[in-house]
NUDOMAR-585844 format. One record per residue (C-alpha): x, z, y; residue number from 0. Coordinates in steps of 0.25 Angstrom, whole numbers, plus 5000, padded with zeros to 4 digits. Each point is the difference from the previous one (the first is absolute). Layout:
// residues N
KOLRO    c1    c3    c2  kolse
KOLRO     X     Z     Y    NUM
...
//
This chain:
// residues 604
KOLRO    c1    c3    c2  kolse
KOLRO  4653  5649  4311      0
KOLRO  5002  5012  5010      1
KOLRO  4996  4992  5012      2
KOLRO  4988  4994  4992      3
KOLRO  4995  5014  4997      4
KOLRO  5002  5005  5015      5
KOLRO  4993  4987  5004      6
KOLRO  4988  5004  4991      7
KOLRO  5000  5014  5005      8
KOLRO  4999  4996  5014      9
KOLRO  4989  4990  4997     10
KOLRO  4992  5011  4993     11
KOLRO  5002  5010  5011     12
KOLRO  4996  4990  5010     13
KOLRO  4987  4996  4992     14
KOLRO  4997  5015  4998     15
KOLRO  5001  5003  5015     16
KOLRO  4991  4987  5002     17
KOLRO  4989  5005  4991     18
KOLRO  5001  5014  5006     19
KOLRO  4999  4996  5014     20
KOLRO  4990  4989  4997     21
KOLRO  4988  5010  4999     22
KOLRO  5004  5007  5013     23
KOLRO  5002  4987  5008     24
KOLRO  4990  4991  4994     25
KOLRO  4988  5003  5009     26
KOLRO  5008  5000  5013     27
KOLRO  5008  4987  4996     28
KOLRO  4987  4993  4996     29
KOLRO  4993  5003  5013     30
KOLRO  5012  4995  5008     31
KOLRO  5000  4987  4991     32
KOLRO  4985  4999  5003     33
KOLRO  5002  5000  5015     34
KOLRO  5011  4990  4999     35
KOLRO  4993  4991  4990     36
KOLRO  4998  4986  5006     37
KOLRO  4986  4999  4994     38
KOLRO  4996  5012  5008     39
KOLRO  5005  4993  5013     40
KOLRO  4992  4987  4995     41
KOLRO  4987  5008  4998     42
KOLRO  5001  5008  5013     43
KOLRO  5002  4986  5007     44
KOLRO  4987  4995  4994     45
KOLRO  4993  5012  5006     46
KOLRO  5006  4997  5014     47
KOLRO  4997  4986  4999     48
KOLRO  4985  5003  4996     49
KOLRO  4999  5005  5015     50
KOLRO  5010  4991  5006     51
KOLRO  4990  4988  5002     52
KOLRO  4991  5007  5011     53
KOLRO  5000  4986  5007     54
KOLRO  4990  4996  4990     55
KOLRO  4990  5011  5005     56
KOLRO  4999  4993  5013     57
KOLRO  4987  4993  4996     58
KOLRO  4994  5014  4999     59
KOLRO  5007  5005  5012     60
KOLRO  4997  4989  5010     61
KOLRO  4985  5001  5001     62
KOLRO  5001  5015  5004     63
KOLRO  5010  4997  5011     64
KOLRO  4992  4988  5005     65
KOLRO  4987  5009  5000     66
KOLRO  5007  5012  5007     67
KOLRO  5008  4992  5010     68
KOLRO  4990  4989  5003     69
KOLRO  5009  4989  4997     70
KOLRO  4996  4986  4997     71
KOLRO  5004  4992  4988     72
KOLRO  5012  4993  5007     73
KOLRO  5006  5014  5003     74
KOLRO  4998  5004  4986     75
KOLRO  5008  4987  4995     76
KOLRO  5011  5004  5009     77
KOLRO  5001  5014  4994     78
KOLRO  5001  4992  4987     79
KOLRO  5011  4992  5005     80
KOLRO  5007  5013  5004     81
KOLRO  4998  5006  4986     82
KOLRO  5006  4988  4993     83
KOLRO  5012  5000  5009     84
KOLRO  5002  5015  4998     85
KOLRO  4999  4998  4985     86
KOLRO  5010  4988  5000     87
KOLRO  5011  5004  5010     88
KOLRO  5009  5009  4991     89
KOLRO  5013  4997  5006     90
KOLRO  5003  5014  5004     91
KOLRO  4996  5005  4987     92
KOLRO  5009  4990  4993     93
KOLRO  5012  5004  5009     94
KOLRO  4998  5015  4998     95
KOLRO  5000  4998  4985     96
KOLRO  5015  4998  5000     97
KOLRO  5003  5012  5008     98
KOLRO  4989  5011  4998     99
KOLRO  4996  5007  4987    100
KOLRO  4987  4995  4995    101
KOLRO  4993  5013  5003    102
KOLRO  5004  4998  5015    103
KOLRO  4994  4986  4999    104
KOLRO  4987  5005  4995    105
KOLRO  5000  5011  5011    106
KOLRO  5001  4989  5010    107
KOLRO  4988  4993  4994    108
KOLRO  4992  5013  4999    109
KOLRO  5002  5003  5015    110
KOLRO  4996  4986  5004    111
KOLRO  4987  5000  4991    112
KOLRO  4996  5014  5005    113
KOLRO  5003  4997  5015    114
KOLRO  4993  4986  5000    115
KOLRO  4988  5003  4992    116
KOLRO  4999  5014  5006    117
KOLRO  4999  4994  5014    118
KOLRO  4990  4990  4996    119
KOLRO  4991  5012  4994    120
KOLRO  5002  5008  5013    121
KOLRO  4995  4988  5008    122
KOLRO  4989  4996  4992    123
KOLRO  4994  5014  4999    124
KOLRO  5001  5002  5015    125
KOLRO  5011  5011  4998    126
KOLRO  5008  4992  5009    127
KOLRO  4995  4992  5012    128
KOLRO  4998  4986  4998    129
KOLRO  5013  4992  5001    130
KOLRO  5003  4985  5003    131
KOLRO  4998  4991  4989    132
KOLRO  5015  4996  4999    133
KOLRO  5003  5015  4997    134
KOLRO  4991  4999  4988    135
KOLRO  5007  4988  4995    136
KOLRO  5013  5007  5001    137
KOLRO  4994  5012  4992    138
KOLRO  4995  4990  4989    139
KOLRO  5014  4993  5000    140
KOLRO  5008  5013  4999    141
KOLRO  4991  5006  4989    142
KOLRO  5000  4988  4991    143
KOLRO  5015  4998  5003    144
KOLRO  5002  5013  4993    145
KOLRO  4996  4993  4987    146
KOLRO  5013  4992  5000    147
KOLRO  5008  5013  4999    148
KOLRO  4992  5004  4988    149
KOLRO  5001  4986  4993    150
KOLRO  5015  4999  5003    151
KOLRO  5004  5014  4995    152
KOLRO  4992  4998  4987    153
KOLRO  5004  4986  4997    154
KOLRO  5015  5002  5003    155
KOLRO  5002  5013  4993    156
KOLRO  4993  4995  4987    157
KOLRO  5007  4986  5000    158
KOLRO  5013  5008  5001    159
KOLRO  4996  5009  4988    160
KOLRO  4995  4988  4992    161
KOLRO  5009  4989  5003    162
KOLRO  4997  4992  4987    163
KOLRO  4985  5001  5002    164
KOLRO  4998  4996  5014    165
KOLRO  4988  4991  4998    166
KOLRO  4991  5010  4993    167
KOLRO  5005  5011  5010    168
KOLRO  4996  4992  5012    169
KOLRO  4988  4994  4995    170
KOLRO  4994  5014  4996    171
KOLRO  5004  5007  5013    172
KOLRO  4994  4989  5008    173
KOLRO  4988  4999  4992    174
KOLRO  4997  5015  5002    175
KOLRO  5002  4997  5015    176
KOLRO  4990  4989  5000    177
KOLRO  4990  5008  4992    178
KOLRO  5001  5012  5009    179
KOLRO  4989  4996  5009    180
KOLRO  4990  5001  4988    181
KOLRO  5006  5013  4996    182
KOLRO  4999  5006  5014    183
KOLRO  4986  4995  5001    184
KOLRO  4996  5007  4987    185
KOLRO  5006  5013  5005    186
KOLRO  4993  4998  5013    187
KOLRO  4986  4999  4993    188
KOLRO  5003  5013  4993    189
KOLRO  5003  5008  5013    190
KOLRO  4992  4992  5010    191
KOLRO  4991  5008  5010    192
KOLRO  4990  4996  5010    193
KOLRO  5011  4997  5010    194
KOLRO  5004  4985  4998    195
KOLRO  5013  5003  5007    196
KOLRO  5005  5009  4989    197
KOLRO  5006  4988  4993    198
KOLRO  5010  4999  5012    199
KOLRO  5003  5014  4998    200
KOLRO  5002  4998  4985    201
KOLRO  5010  4989  5002    202
KOLRO  5007  5008  5010    203
KOLRO  5002  5013  4992    204
KOLRO  4999  4995  4985    205
KOLRO  5012  4991  4999    206
KOLRO  5009  5010  5008    207
KOLRO  4996  5012  4991    208
KOLRO  5003  4991  4987    209
KOLRO  5014  4994  5006    210
KOLRO  5005  5014  5005    211
KOLRO  4997  5007  4987    212
KOLRO  5008  4989  4992    213
KOLRO  5010  4994  5009    214
KOLRO  5012  5008  4995    215
KOLRO  4998  4994  4986    216
KOLRO  5002  4986  5005    217
KOLRO  5015  4997  4999    218
KOLRO  5011  4993  4992    219
KOLRO  5002  5007  4987    220
KOLRO  5010  4990  4994    221
KOLRO  4989  4995  4991    222
KOLRO  5009  4989  4994    223
KOLRO  5006  5011  4992    224
KOLRO  4987  5004  4994    225
KOLRO  4996  4987  4993    226
KOLRO  4994  5002  4987    227
KOLRO  4994  4991  4989    228
KOLRO  4987  5006  5002    229
KOLRO  4999  4995  5015    230
KOLRO  4992  4987  4995    231
KOLRO  4990  5010  4994    232
KOLRO  4999  5008  5013    233
KOLRO  4998  4988  5008    234
KOLRO  4989  4995  4990    235
KOLRO  4993  5014  5002    236
KOLRO  5001  4998  5016    237
KOLRO  4994  4986  4999    238
KOLRO  4989  5006  4991    239
KOLRO  4997  5011  5011    240
KOLRO  5000  4989  5011    241
KOLRO  4989  4991  4992    242
KOLRO  4992  5013  4997    243
KOLRO  5001  5003  5015    244
KOLRO  4995  4987  5005    245
KOLRO  4989  4999  4989    246
KOLRO  4995  5014  5004    247
KOLRO  5000  4997  5015    248
KOLRO  4992  4987  4997    249
KOLRO  4990  5007  4991    250
KOLRO  4998  5011  5011    251
KOLRO  4998  4990  5011    252
KOLRO  4989  4993  4991    253
KOLRO  4993  5013  4997    254
KOLRO  5000  5004  5015    255
KOLRO  4995  4987  5004    256
KOLRO  4988  4999  4991    257
KOLRO  4996  5015  4999    258
KOLRO  4999  5012  5010    259
KOLRO  5010  5011  4995    260
KOLRO  4999  5015  5003    261
KOLRO  5011  5008  5006    262
KOLRO  5003  5006  4986    263
KOLRO  5002  4986  4994    264
KOLRO  5010  4996  5011    265
KOLRO  5008  5012  4998    266
KOLRO  5001  4997  4985    267
KOLRO  5004  4986  5002    268
KOLRO  5011  5004  5010    269
KOLRO  5005  5011  4990    270
KOLRO  5001  4989  4990    271
KOLRO  5008  4991  5010    272
KOLRO  5010  5011  5002    273
KOLRO  5002  5003  4985    274
KOLRO  5003  4985  4999    275
KOLRO  5010  5000  5011    276
KOLRO  5007  5012  4994    277
KOLRO  5002  4994  4987    278
KOLRO  5014  4994  5002    279
KOLRO  5006  5014  5001    280
KOLRO  4998  5000  4985    281
KOLRO  5012  4991  4999    282
KOLRO  5011  5009  5006    283
KOLRO  4994  5013  4994    284
KOLRO  5001  4994  4986    285
KOLRO  5014  4994  5002    286
KOLRO  5005  5013  5005    287
KOLRO  4993  5011  4992    288
KOLRO  4995  4993  4987    289
KOLRO  5011  4990  4997    290
KOLRO  5015  5000  4996    291
KOLRO  5009  4997  5012    292
KOLRO  5007  4987  5002    293
KOLRO  5013  5007  4996    294
KOLRO  5003  5014  4997    295
KOLRO  5009  5009  5009    296
KOLRO  5011  4999  4989    297
KOLRO  5000  4985  5001    298
KOLRO  5001  5001  5015    299
KOLRO  5012  5009  4999    300
KOLRO  5007  4991  4991    301
KOLRO  4997  4988  5008    302
KOLRO  5005  5007  5013    303
KOLRO  5015  4999  5003    304
KOLRO  5006  5014  4998    305
KOLRO  5013  4997  5008    306
KOLRO  4993  4995  5013    307
KOLRO  4989  5009  5006    308
KOLRO  4988  4992  5005    309
KOLRO  5001  5006  5014    310
KOLRO  5014  4995  5001    311
KOLRO  4996  4986  4997    312
KOLRO  5000  4992  5013    313
KOLRO  4995  4986  5003    314
KOLRO  5013  4995  4999    315
KOLRO  5000  5004  4985    316
KOLRO  4988  4992  4997    317
KOLRO  5002  4986  4994    318
KOLRO  5000  4988  5010    319
KOLRO  4997  4986  4995    320
KOLRO  5003  4987  5007    321
KOLRO  4990  4990  4996    322
KOLRO  5008  4990  5008    323
KOLRO  5011  5001  4990    324
KOLRO  4990  4997  4988    325
KOLRO  4995  4988  5008    326
KOLRO  5013  4995  5003    327
KOLRO  5003  5001  4985    328
KOLRO  4987  4992  4997    329
KOLRO  5004  4989  5010    330
KOLRO  5014  4999  4994    331
KOLRO  4994  4999  4986    332
KOLRO  4990  4990  5005    333
KOLRO  5011  4991  5004    334
KOLRO  5005  5000  4986    335
KOLRO  4987  4997  4994    336
KOLRO  5000  4992  4987    337
KOLRO  5014  5004  4995    338
KOLRO  4995  5007  4988    339
KOLRO  4992  5011  4993    340
KOLRO  5010  5011  5005    341
KOLRO  4996  4997  5015    342
KOLRO  4985  4999  4996    343
KOLRO  5001  5014  4994    344
KOLRO  5008  5005  5012    345
KOLRO  4989  4995  5009    346
KOLRO  4989  5007  4992    347
KOLRO  5008  5013  5001    348
KOLRO  5001  4999  5015    349
KOLRO  4986  4997  5002    350
KOLRO  4996  5012  4992    351
KOLRO  5009  5008  5008    352
KOLRO  4994  4995  5013    353
KOLRO  4986  5002  4995    354
KOLRO  5004  5015  4997    355
KOLRO  5006  5002  5014    356
KOLRO  4988  4994  5007    357
KOLRO  4991  5010  4992    358
KOLRO  5009  5012  5003    359
KOLRO  5001  4996  5015    360
KOLRO  4985  4998  5001    361
KOLRO  4998  5014  4994    362
KOLRO  5010  5007  5009    363
KOLRO  5009  5004  4988    364
KOLRO  5013  4994  5006    365
KOLRO  5005  4997  5014    366
KOLRO  5002  4985  5003    367
KOLRO  5011  4995  5009    368
KOLRO  4999  4985  5005    369
KOLRO  5010  4992  5008    370
KOLRO  4988  4992  5007    371
KOLRO  4989  5010  5000    372
KOLRO  4989  5003  4990    373
KOLRO  4993  4990  4991    374
KOLRO  4986  5000  4996    375
KOLRO  4998  5011  4990    376
KOLRO  5008  5010  5008    377
KOLRO  4998  5009  5011    378
KOLRO  4997  4994  5014    379
KOLRO  4999  5006  5013    380
KOLRO  4988  4995  5009    381
KOLRO  5009  4991  5008    382
KOLRO  5006  4994  4988    383
KOLRO  4986  4997  4994    384
KOLRO  4994  4994  5012    385
KOLRO  5010  4988  5000    386
KOLRO  4996  4997  4985    387
KOLRO  4990  4989  4998    388
KOLRO  4993  5007  4988    389
KOLRO  4995  5011  5009    390
KOLRO  4994  4991  5010    391
KOLRO  4994  4991  4989    392
KOLRO  4993  5013  4994    393
KOLRO  4996  5003  5014    394
KOLRO  4993  4987  5002    395
KOLRO  4994  5000  4986    396
KOLRO  4994  5014  5003    397
KOLRO  4995  4996  5014    398
KOLRO  4993  4988  4994    399
KOLRO  4994  5007  4988    400
KOLRO  4998  5014  5003    401
KOLRO  4996  4996  5014    402
KOLRO  4989  4992  4994    403
KOLRO  4996  5012  4991    404
KOLRO  4998  5010  5011    405
KOLRO  4992  4989  5008    406
KOLRO  4990  5000  4988    407
KOLRO  5000  5015  5000    408
KOLRO  4998  5001  5015    409
KOLRO  4989  4990  5000    410
KOLRO  4993  5004  4986    411
KOLRO  4989  5007  5007    412
KOLRO  4996  4988  5008    413
KOLRO  5001  4991  4988    414
KOLRO  4991  5009  4992    415
KOLRO  4990  5000  5012    416
KOLRO  5000  4985  5002    417
KOLRO  4996  4999  4985    418
KOLRO  4990  5011  5000    419
KOLRO  5007  5010  4992    420
KOLRO  5003  5015  5003    421
KOLRO  5015  5001  5004    422
KOLRO  5002  5014  4995    423
KOLRO  5001  4996  4985    424
KOLRO  5009  4989  5002    425
KOLRO  5009  5008  5010    426
KOLRO  5002  5010  4988    427
KOLRO  5002  4989  4990    428
KOLRO  5011  4994  5008    429
KOLRO  5007  5013  5002    430
KOLRO  5000  5003  4985    431
KOLRO  5005  4986  4996    432
KOLRO  5011  5001  5011    433
KOLRO  5004  5013  4992    434
KOLRO  5000  4992  4987    435
KOLRO  5008  4989  5006    436
KOLRO  5010  5009  5004    437
KOLRO  5001  5007  4987    438
KOLRO  4999  4987  4992    439
KOLRO  5010  4993  5009    440
KOLRO  5011  5011  4997    441
KOLRO  4997  4999  4986    442
KOLRO  5000  4985  4997    443
KOLRO  5012  4998  5010    444
KOLRO  5008  5010  4992    445
KOLRO  4997  4992  4987    446
KOLRO  5005  4987  5006    447
KOLRO  5013  5006  5005    448
KOLRO  5003  5009  4987    449
KOLRO  4995  4990  4989    450
KOLRO  5004  4987  5006    451
KOLRO  5011  5004  5011    452
KOLRO  4991  4991  5009    453
KOLRO  4999  5003  5015    454
KOLRO  4989  5010  5004    455
KOLRO  4994  4991  5011    456
KOLRO  4995  4990  4990    457
KOLRO  4989  5010  4997    458
KOLRO  4997  5000  5015    459
KOLRO  4998  4985  4999    460
KOLRO  4990  5002  4989    461
KOLRO  4992  5010  5007    462
KOLRO  5000  4991  5012    463
KOLRO  4994  4989  4992    464
KOLRO  4989  5010  4996    465
KOLRO  4997  5003  5014    466
KOLRO  4999  4985  5003    467
KOLRO  4991  4998  4989    468
KOLRO  4990  5011  5005    469
KOLRO  5001  4994  5015    470
KOLRO  4997  4986  4995    471
KOLRO  4988  5005  4992    472
KOLRO  4994  5006  5012    473
KOLRO  5003  4988  5008    474
KOLRO  4992  4991  4991    475
KOLRO  4989  5010  5001    476
KOLRO  4998  5001  4985    477
KOLRO  4991  5011  4993    478
KOLRO  5005  5014  5001    479
KOLRO  5011  4996  5010    480
KOLRO  5000  5014  5007    481
KOLRO  5003  5007  4987    482
KOLRO  5011  4990  4996    483
KOLRO  5007  5001  5013    484
KOLRO  4999  5015  5000    485
KOLRO  5006  5001  4987    486
KOLRO  5011  4990  5000    487
KOLRO  5004  5002  5015    488
KOLRO  5001  5015  4998    489
KOLRO  5008  4998  4987    490
KOLRO  5010  4990  5006    491
KOLRO  5001  5008  5013    492
KOLRO  5003  5013  4994    493
KOLRO  5011  4994  4990    494
KOLRO  5008  4996  5012    495
KOLRO  5003  5015  5004    496
KOLRO  5005  5002  4986    497
KOLRO  5009  4988  4998    498
KOLRO  5006  4998  5014    499
KOLRO  5006  5014  5002    500
KOLRO  5006  5000  4985    501
KOLRO  5006  4986  5003    502
KOLRO  5006  5005  5013    503
KOLRO  5007  5012  4993    504
KOLRO  5006  4991  4990    505
KOLRO  5005  4989  5009    506
KOLRO  5005  5009  5011    507
KOLRO  5002  5013  4993    508
KOLRO  4995  5014  5003    509
KOLRO  5009  5004  5012    510
KOLRO  4991  4995  5011    511
KOLRO  4987  4998  4991    512
KOLRO  4991  5008  5009    513
KOLRO  5004  4992  5012    514
KOLRO  4999  4987  4993    515
KOLRO  4986  5003  4994    516
KOLRO  4994  5004  5013    517
KOLRO  5006  4988  5007    518
KOLRO  4992  4991  4990    519
KOLRO  4987  5008  5002    520
KOLRO  5000  4994  5014    521
KOLRO  4997  4987  4993    522
KOLRO  4985  5004  4997    523
KOLRO  4996  5003  5015    524
KOLRO  5006  4988  5005    525
KOLRO  4993  4991  4990    526
KOLRO  4986  5007  5002    527
KOLRO  5002  4999  5015    528
KOLRO  5000  4985  4999    529
KOLRO  4991  4998  4988    530
KOLRO  4989  5010  5003    531
KOLRO  5001  5001  5016    532
KOLRO  5002  4985  5002    533
KOLRO  4995  4992  4988    534
KOLRO  4989  5008  4994    535
KOLRO  4994  5006  5013    536
KOLRO  4999  4987  5007    537
KOLRO  4994  4992  4988    538
KOLRO  4990  5011  4998    539
KOLRO  4996  5000  5015    540
KOLRO  4999  4985  5000    541
KOLRO  4990  4999  4989    542
KOLRO  4992  5013  5006    543
KOLRO  4999  4992  5013    544
KOLRO  4996  4987  4992    545
KOLRO  4989  5008  4993    546
KOLRO  4995  5007  5013    547
KOLRO  5003  5014  4994    548
KOLRO  4995  5012  5006    549
KOLRO  5006  5013  5003    550
KOLRO  4997  5011  4990    551
KOLRO  4993  5012  5005    552
KOLRO  5009  5010  5007    553
KOLRO  5011  4990  5002    554
KOLRO  5005  4993  5013    555
KOLRO  4995  4987  5004    556
KOLRO  5012  4992  4995    557
KOLRO  4999  5005  4986    558
KOLRO  4994  4988  4994    559
KOLRO  4997  4999  4985    560
KOLRO  5002  4989  4990    561
KOLRO  4992  4998  4987    562
KOLRO  5004  4992  4988    563
KOLRO  5013  4996  4993    564
KOLRO  5004  4991  5011    565
KOLRO  5004  5012  5008    566
KOLRO  5012  5002  4992    567
KOLRO  5001  4988  4990    568
KOLRO  5009  4992  5009    569
KOLRO  5009  5012  5003    570
KOLRO  5002  5003  4985    571
KOLRO  5003  4985  4998    572
KOLRO  5011  5001  5010    573
KOLRO  5005  5013  4995    574
KOLRO  5001  4994  4986    575
KOLRO  5009  4990  5005    576
KOLRO  5009  5010  5008    577
KOLRO  5001  5008  4987    578
KOLRO  5005  4988  4992    579
KOLRO  5011  4999  5011    580
KOLRO  5003  5014  4996    581
KOLRO  5001  4996  4986    582
KOLRO  5010  4989  5003    583
KOLRO  5008  5011  5008    584
KOLRO  5000  5010  4989    585
KOLRO  5005  4989  4990    586
KOLRO  5012  4997  5009    587
KOLRO  5004  5014  5000    588
KOLRO  4999  5000  4984    589
KOLRO  5009  4987  5000    590
KOLRO  5010  5007  5009    591
KOLRO  5000  5013  4993    592
KOLRO  5000  4996  4985    593
KOLRO  5015  5003  4999    594
KOLRO  4999  5014  5006    595
KOLRO  4989  5004  4990    596
KOLRO  5007  4994  4988    597
KOLRO  5012  5009  5004    598
KOLRO  4991  5012  5002    599
KOLRO  4992  5000  4988    600
KOLRO  5007  4991  4990    601
KOLRO  5005  5011  4990    602
KOLRO  4987  5009  5001    603
//
């Protein structure tokens, strides 16, 4: 009885102190909790991604460079190749993500972006003497390569903080990167002056200011410990913001296309755009300041081990799990299959244990040792992943499908002109559907893996079929073909950049995720180089010569023009067949990874 009374008095004294100190420390603790909230990191990553797609501004920058430097169209095309290579070669960014803090990675990207576009601006405005053409190519390459550092830091940090929501995270972040061209264009319209070269100055200074002011927030905050039942509602809110943003930008583009707006209206539209972009910050504010914490400080103290201080715990004290031992048990059990219900129940328990171990390994909750290297679903190094067939199958599928998508995007202006349309509207449309494809790809692929425990690449195959339908529709020269191909190809192309990174993180872990992601991005320029430079370009020139096309005013003599659907219908027919090959490749990955996904998501 005496011990019970003493225990009660100690508990009462502790609770009293807790209540007295709560008032003094609440504000400081909540501010600290806010800065360490994973939803704050996610919101800031969205803002960084909103200015990380500067390469999509090349269509607005290249005419200024061409006019100021006196380049011909072939030289401008070479600058475009330099831009694509810079935007895709992210090996260094991926390698640095394993050693540098995320703010260090972002700082490298800021320096590259500022130096590259800064030199371009100085050359174009005659503040530096005219330099050889190859120097400008290097400047463009360096500037757009800075985007790979922004993408890598944002993606890796958020995937680590949201290990159980990789599809939505990757889809939303890549979606904002895809829409950044439209966002930056709207900002430029607000601040534009009589000097056309001010857009180059904006892409030089703007992203640097944004990233430098936010880069210390991008970090790993052990987000897997911050999971809440309200996370599903938070993602729904973010998806709502994404749809609102896409609809708003589309509406603004339509208004600007059909009416002449004054400067005051442009400023108003830009302010509304900024308000929509800021909306995701509401989530960490509500979770931190207006809701009950996931667990109280009393519970945290009770859950902690009073005998062993946290600082004294070493890696050797952490649990280690040998998955090979579980597998050997399963193999032994399989040999005794058919000997009764006892063995059947035992196999079920072992399978459940193995499923939990796979989930914990994928989320980084346990350290895994193997006698024969990692298996799919665990952490791979770059060298270990490069010898796996699944990685190369995804590379081939991405090269065929995403290479086809970027071919349509790069040639959309000529496709519109050949049919007598103004390309400006369709270029904006494909950018918005690219954004929606990225967001939708992450959303639907997450439903597939969580509700059905089915491999995520199956959604990639579905979106590739959608792309093939759009290409075939154009190849048959059916009514409204340019609208159909713009919507369906933009949607399917964007979905790849949500599904593929999430799949890589699940199959090969988070240890070398940055390097693996940037390796796969190389598939896009490889595909576009063949499909756009060799296939589409030669077919277009052939029919232009057959029609006896004439050069447009202001272009060089070799720039023949082609009119009619024949200019790209054969190309789209061939590309549709190529995308169907990508569908088969994706389904092979699905067949090979069904067991892995059943282990990862079976008990969710």
